[in-house]
C-alpha positions as CSV (number, residue, x, y, z in Angstrom):
1,M,-10.2,-47.0,-32.6
2,S,-9.4,-44.5,-30.2
3,A,-11.9,-42.9,-28.3
4,S,-9.7,-39.4,-28.5
5,E,-6.3,-38.0,-29.5
6,N,-5.3,-34.8,-27.0
7,N,-4.3,-33.0,-30.1
8,T,-2.8,-29.6,-28.9
9,T,-0.6,-29.1,-31.9
10,P,-1.3,-25.8,-33.2
11,V,-2.7,-26.0,-36.8
12,D,-0.3,-25.0,-39.4
13,E,-0.7,-21.6,-41.1
14,N,-0.8,-23.2,-44.7
15,H,-3.4,-25.8,-43.4
16,W,-7.1,-25.1,-45.8
17,S,-9.0,-24.3,-42.4
18,Q,-6.7,-21.0,-41.9
19,T,-7.8,-20.0,-45.3
20,R,-9.5,-16.9,-44.8
21,E,-13.4,-17.2,-45.9
22,A,-14.5,-16.0,-49.4
23,G,-17.9,-15.3,-48.8
24,T,-19.8,-14.0,-45.5
25,M,-23.4,-14.4,-44.5
26,A,-24.3,-11.0,-45.8
27,A,-22.3,-12.0,-49.4
28,M,-24.5,-14.8,-49.7
29,R,-27.6,-13.4,-48.7
30,L,-26.3,-10.7,-51.6
31,I,-25.8,-13.5,-54.1
32,F,-29.3,-14.8,-53.2
33,W,-31.4,-11.2,-53.6
34,I,-29.3,-11.0,-56.8
35,Y,-30.8,-14.1,-58.3
36,R,-34.3,-13.5,-56.9
37,V,-34.8,-10.1,-58.7
38,F,-33.0,-10.5,-61.7
39,G,-32.8,-14.0,-62.5
40,R,-30.0,-16.5,-63.2
41,W,-28.4,-15.1,-66.4
42,V,-27.8,-11.3,-65.0
43,F,-26.3,-13.1,-62.1
44,T,-23.6,-15.3,-64.0
45,L,-22.8,-12.0,-65.7
46,I,-22.3,-10.2,-62.7
47,M,-20.5,-12.9,-60.9
48,Y,-17.5,-12.6,-63.6
49,P,-16.1,-9.5,-62.3
50,V,-16.4,-10.8,-58.5
51,A,-14.6,-14.0,-59.7
52,L,-12.0,-11.7,-61.5
53,Y,-11.7,-9.9,-58.2
54,F,-10.5,-12.7,-56.3
55,V,-8.4,-14.0,-58.6
56,L,-6.4,-11.2,-58.4
57,G,-6.7,-10.7,-54.8
58,R,-6.4,-14.3,-53.7
59,T,-2.9,-15.7,-54.4
60,E,-2.8,-19.0,-53.1
61,Q,-6.2,-19.8,-54.2
62,R,-5.1,-18.4,-57.7
63,K,-2.1,-20.7,-57.6
64,A,-3.7,-23.9,-56.4
65,S,-6.6,-23.5,-59.0
66,R,-3.4,-23.6,-61.6
67,Q,-1.8,-26.3,-60.0
68,Y,-5.0,-28.7,-59.7
69,L,-6.0,-27.7,-63.7
70,M,-2.9,-28.1,-64.6
71,A,-2.8,-31.7,-63.2
72,H,-5.8,-32.3,-64.8
73,Y,-4.4,-31.4,-68.3
74,R,-1.8,-33.8,-67.6
75,C,-4.0,-36.6,-66.9
76,K,-6.4,-35.5,-69.9
77,P,-5.0,-33.2,-72.2
78,E,-7.7,-33.9,-74.9
79,Y,-10.0,-32.2,-72.8
80,W,-8.4,-29.1,-73.2
81,N,-7.5,-26.9,-76.4
82,T,-4.7,-25.4,-74.6
83,K,-2.5,-25.4,-71.1
84,P,-5.0,-23.8,-68.6
85,G,-3.8,-20.7,-68.0
86,Y,-5.3,-17.6,-65.9
87,R,-9.0,-17.6,-68.0
88,H,-9.2,-21.2,-67.0
89,V,-8.6,-19.9,-63.3
90,L,-11.6,-17.1,-63.7
91,I,-13.8,-20.0,-65.2
92,H,-12.9,-22.1,-61.9
93,F,-13.6,-19.1,-59.6
94,H,-16.7,-18.4,-61.7
95,S,-17.8,-21.8,-61.2
96,F,-17.3,-21.7,-57.4
97,A,-19.5,-18.6,-57.5
98,E,-22.3,-20.5,-59.5
99,V,-22.2,-23.6,-57.0
100,I,-22.8,-21.5,-54.2
101,L,-26.4,-20.4,-55.5
102,D,-27.3,-23.8,-56.3
103,K,-26.4,-24.8,-52.9
104,M,-28.8,-22.1,-51.7
105,L,-31.3,-23.3,-54.3
106,G,-31.0,-26.8,-53.0
107,W,-32.1,-26.0,-49.8
108,L,-35.0,-23.1,-50.6
109,D,-36.3,-24.2,-54.0
110,N,-38.2,-27.5,-54.8
111,I,-36.1,-29.4,-56.7
112,T,-37.7,-32.4,-58.5
113,S,-36.3,-35.3,-59.8
114,D,-36.3,-34.1,-63.7
115,D,-33.3,-31.6,-62.6
116,F,-31.5,-34.9,-61.9
117,V,-29.7,-37.4,-64.4
118,L,-29.1,-40.7,-62.3
119,T,-26.1,-42.9,-62.8
120,S,-27.9,-45.9,-61.4
121,P,-31.3,-45.6,-60.3
122,E,-31.6,-48.8,-58.7
123,A,-28.4,-48.5,-56.6
124,I,-30.2,-45.1,-55.5
125,E,-33.5,-46.6,-54.9
126,A,-32.0,-49.5,-52.8
127,L,-30.3,-47.0,-50.8
128,H,-33.3,-45.1,-49.5
129,N,-35.4,-48.4,-49.2
130,D,-32.7,-49.9,-46.7
131,P,-33.8,-49.1,-43.2
132,R,-30.3,-49.1,-41.8
133,G,-28.5,-46.1,-41.1
134,Q,-25.7,-45.0,-43.5
135,L,-22.1,-43.4,-43.4
136,I,-22.0,-41.1,-46.5
137,I,-18.3,-39.8,-47.5
138,G,-18.8,-36.9,-49.8
139,S,-16.5,-34.4,-50.9
140,H,-15.7,-30.4,-52.0
141,F,-16.6,-31.4,-55.0
142,G,-19.9,-30.5,-56.9
143,N,-23.1,-29.6,-54.7
144,L,-23.8,-32.1,-52.0
145,E,-26.7,-29.8,-51.2
146,Y,-28.3,-31.2,-53.9
147,C,-29.0,-34.4,-52.2
148,R,-31.0,-32.2,-49.9
149,G,-33.5,-31.4,-52.7
150,F,-33.5,-34.6,-53.7
151,M,-34.7,-35.9,-50.1
152,H,-37.6,-33.8,-50.5
153,R,-39.1,-37.7,-52.2
154,Y,-38.0,-39.6,-48.7
155,R,-39.3,-37.5,-45.9
156,N,-38.4,-40.2,-43.3
157,K,-34.6,-39.7,-44.1
158,V,-33.0,-37.6,-41.5
159,I,-29.3,-36.3,-42.7
160,N,-26.5,-35.2,-40.3
161,I,-23.6,-33.1,-41.4
162,L,-20.4,-33.1,-39.7
163,V,-18.0,-30.1,-40.6
164,Y,-14.4,-29.1,-39.7
165,D,-14.7,-25.4,-39.8
166,K,-17.6,-22.8,-38.4
167,H,-18.0,-21.3,-42.1
168,A,-19.6,-24.4,-43.5
169,G,-21.9,-24.8,-40.3
170,N,-22.6,-20.9,-40.3
171,F,-24.0,-21.6,-43.5
172,V,-26.1,-24.5,-43.0
173,K,-27.8,-22.7,-39.9
174,M,-28.4,-19.9,-42.2
175,M,-30.3,-22.3,-44.5
176,Q,-32.1,-23.9,-41.9
177,G,-33.2,-20.5,-40.6
178,E,-34.7,-20.0,-44.2
179,N,-36.1,-23.9,-44.3
180,D,-37.5,-24.9,-41.0
181,A,-39.1,-27.5,-42.7
182,S,-35.7,-29.1,-43.4
183,R,-34.5,-32.9,-42.0
184,L,-30.9,-32.1,-41.5
185,N,-28.7,-31.4,-38.7
186,V,-25.1,-29.9,-38.8
187,F,-22.7,-30.8,-35.8
188,Q,-19.4,-28.7,-36.1
189,V,-16.5,-31.7,-35.1
190,D,-12.5,-31.0,-34.6
191,E,-11.9,-34.5,-33.1
192,F,-14.2,-38.0,-32.7
193,D,-14.3,-38.1,-29.0
194,V,-16.2,-40.6,-27.0
195,T,-19.2,-38.7,-26.6
196,T,-19.7,-37.6,-30.5
197,I,-19.2,-41.3,-31.7
198,M,-22.1,-42.4,-29.0
199,M,-24.1,-39.7,-30.5
200,L,-23.1,-40.7,-34.3
201,K,-23.8,-44.2,-33.3
202,D,-27.6,-43.6,-31.7
203,K,-28.0,-41.6,-35.0
204,I,-27.1,-44.5,-37.0
205,D,-28.7,-47.2,-35.1
206,A,-32.3,-45.1,-35.7
207,G,-31.6,-45.3,-39.3
208,E,-30.5,-41.9,-40.0
209,W,-27.6,-40.8,-42.3
210,V,-24.3,-39.2,-41.5
211,F,-22.3,-37.4,-44.1
212,I,-18.7,-36.6,-43.9
213,A,-16.0,-35.2,-46.6
214,G,-13.4,-37.2,-47.3
215,D,-11.0,-34.7,-49.5
216,R,-9.5,-32.3,-46.9
217,V,-6.2,-33.0,-44.5
218,P,-7.7,-33.2,-40.7
219,L,-7.1,-30.3,-38.4
220,S,-4.7,-32.6,-36.6
221,G,-2.4,-32.5,-39.6
222,L,-0.8,-35.2,-41.8
223,D,-0.1,-37.6,-38.8
224,R,-4.1,-39.1,-39.4
225,T,-4.0,-39.2,-43.2
226,V,-2.6,-42.1,-46.0
227,D,-1.2,-40.8,-49.3
228,V,-3.6,-42.2,-52.2
229,R,-2.7,-41.6,-56.4
230,F,-5.0,-38.7,-57.3
231,L,-4.6,-37.0,-60.6
232,N,-1.1,-39.2,-61.2
233,K,0.6,-37.5,-58.2
234,S,0.4,-38.6,-54.5
235,A,-1.9,-36.6,-52.1
236,P,-2.8,-37.2,-48.6
237,L,-6.4,-38.0,-47.7
238,P,-7.9,-38.2,-43.9
239,I,-8.2,-41.7,-42.4
240,G,-11.2,-40.1,-40.1
241,P,-14.0,-41.4,-42.5
242,Y,-13.1,-44.8,-42.3
243,M,-11.9,-44.9,-38.7
244,L,-15.5,-43.4,-37.7
245,A,-17.3,-46.2,-40.3
246,K,-15.5,-49.0,-38.3
247,A,-16.6,-47.3,-35.1
248,L,-19.8,-47.2,-36.7
249,E,-20.3,-50.3,-38.1
250,C,-22.8,-49.3,-40.7
251,P,-23.0,-49.8,-44.6
252,V,-20.5,-46.9,-46.1
253,K,-21.4,-45.0,-49.5
254,M,-19.6,-42.4,-51.5
255,M,-22.0,-39.7,-52.9
256,F,-21.8,-36.6,-55.6
257,A,-23.7,-34.5,-57.1
258,Y,-22.7,-31.7,-59.5
259,R,-23.7,-29.8,-62.7
260,S,-22.3,-31.9,-65.9
261,D,-22.2,-31.1,-69.5
262,A,-22.1,-34.7,-70.3
263,A,-25.8,-34.5,-68.4
264,D,-27.0,-31.0,-70.6
265,N,-26.3,-29.3,-67.2
266,K,-28.7,-31.1,-65.2
267,V,-27.4,-32.3,-61.7
268,L,-25.6,-35.7,-62.1
269,F,-26.3,-37.6,-58.9
270,D,-23.7,-40.6,-58.1
271,V,-24.4,-42.9,-55.3
272,A,-21.4,-45.8,-55.4
273,P,-20.9,-48.4,-52.1
274,L,-17.7,-48.5,-50.4
275,C,-18.2,-51.2,-48.0
276,D,-21.3,-53.0,-46.1
277,K,-19.0,-53.2,-43.2
278,L,-15.8,-51.5,-42.8
279,V,-12.9,-54.1,-41.7
280,L,-9.4,-52.9,-40.5
281,N,-7.3,-56.5,-39.5
282,R,-5.0,-55.2,-37.1
283,K,-1.8,-56.4,-39.0
284,T,-2.8,-54.9,-41.9
285,R,-4.4,-52.0,-40.6
286,Q,-2.4,-48.9,-42.6
287,Q,-2.8,-51.0,-45.8
288,D,-6.6,-51.2,-45.0
289,L,-7.3,-47.7,-44.3
290,Q,-5.1,-46.6,-47.7
291,H,-7.4,-49.1,-49.7
292,Y,-10.6,-47.7,-48.6
293,A,-9.1,-44.1,-49.1
294,Q,-8.0,-44.9,-52.5
295,Q,-11.4,-46.3,-53.8
296,F,-12.6,-42.9,-53.0
297,A,-9.8,-41.4,-54.2
298,T,-10.4,-42.9,-57.3
299,K,-14.1,-42.3,-57.4
300,L,-13.3,-38.6,-56.8
301,E,-10.9,-38.4,-59.6
302,A,-13.4,-40.2,-62.2
303,H,-15.6,-37.3,-61.5
304,C,-13.0,-34.4,-61.4
305,L,-11.8,-35.6,-65.0
306,N,-15.4,-35.1,-66.3
307,S,-15.8,-32.0,-64.9
308,P,-13.1,-30.6,-63.8
309,Y,-14.5,-26.7,-62.6
310,Q,-16.3,-28.6,-60.1
311,W,-13.7,-29.3,-57.5
312,F,-13.6,-26.7,-55.0
313,N,-10.2,-27.2,-52.8
314,F,-8.4,-23.7,-53.1
315,Y,-5.5,-24.8,-51.3
316,D,-2.4,-27.1,-52.2
317,F,-4.1,-30.7,-52.0
318,W,-0.8,-32.4,-53.0
319,Q,1.3,-31.0,-49.9
320,P,4.9,-29.4,-51.2
321,G,7.5,-31.7,-50.0
322,S,5.2,-34.9,-49.6
323,D,6.6,-38.1,-50.8
324,T,5.6,-38.7,-54.4
325,S,5.1,-42.3,-54.1
326,A,1.9,-44.1,-53.0
327,S,3.2,-45.2,-49.5
328,T,1.0,-44.5,-46.6
329,N,1.8,-41.8,-44.6
330,T,0.1,-42.9,-41.2
331,K,1.5,-42.5,-38.1
332,P,0.5,-44.9,-35.2
333,E,-2.1,-43.8,-33.2
334,G,-2.3,-43.7,-29.2
335,K,-3.9,-46.8,-27.5
């Protein structure tokens, strides 16, 4: 892995990172206040007109939501009574508001094991009993903050979260201020230079966990992506998590946590191994990267098919004009 790329190319205005943030710190505090004072059902009712406001006012996010829901419809029409329309987009936005509250509860409330349905209790117990550091690949699906609540049972684990945008970092810092007993650290990173990798390697060697999202195009654009199949269409996914895994030389897991109708609205908690040690063959490097990214995309797709309203990438995920095949989209990196 190259230590760093000096990328001075301006970020495309259509990139997800250029999306105006929907929720400010003040708005999130208001959300939590409404919940604390009036309860969950009042909060749920209030969030419908709020969601409608964003549906009407956020054209690009509205289009992206409908595009995604239509892709789900084409893959799993039996889930739907009718083709997804703006009513379903409203439900999607409302689900996002509910998840913002759940993110706060994941930090501030005492979540117990009774709140979770585990897809594989044995795999999760084995993960917690493994003293080695772990790289955990998550996504903008569901609510990974619930992992923090789950971690209350395992005080010896320290979690380090890598975020690309300042808004996510601000949210975590706000929650850390509300709960100083947290064992989560947040790091805002634009690229993985030598200093950052060495810092993360020290944490892995100390048995800590590092979380990174695997479902958004990096700030550097499509040059550092591979094309995968997602909901029967070609989509770019970042190679960063897999290049980082190679540098850290540690086990890699995929993790998902979300409220599921199939679990009686409890939190479905899924951990799946990607590899014990990520290996990239020099001759087949691009194919290897695509293989790992496709494993992640396939797992993410399975959960999206189960609970479509839990995926919150409100931008054109498939990128207009991208190749409709599943060929790699990666360009050679600087040495």
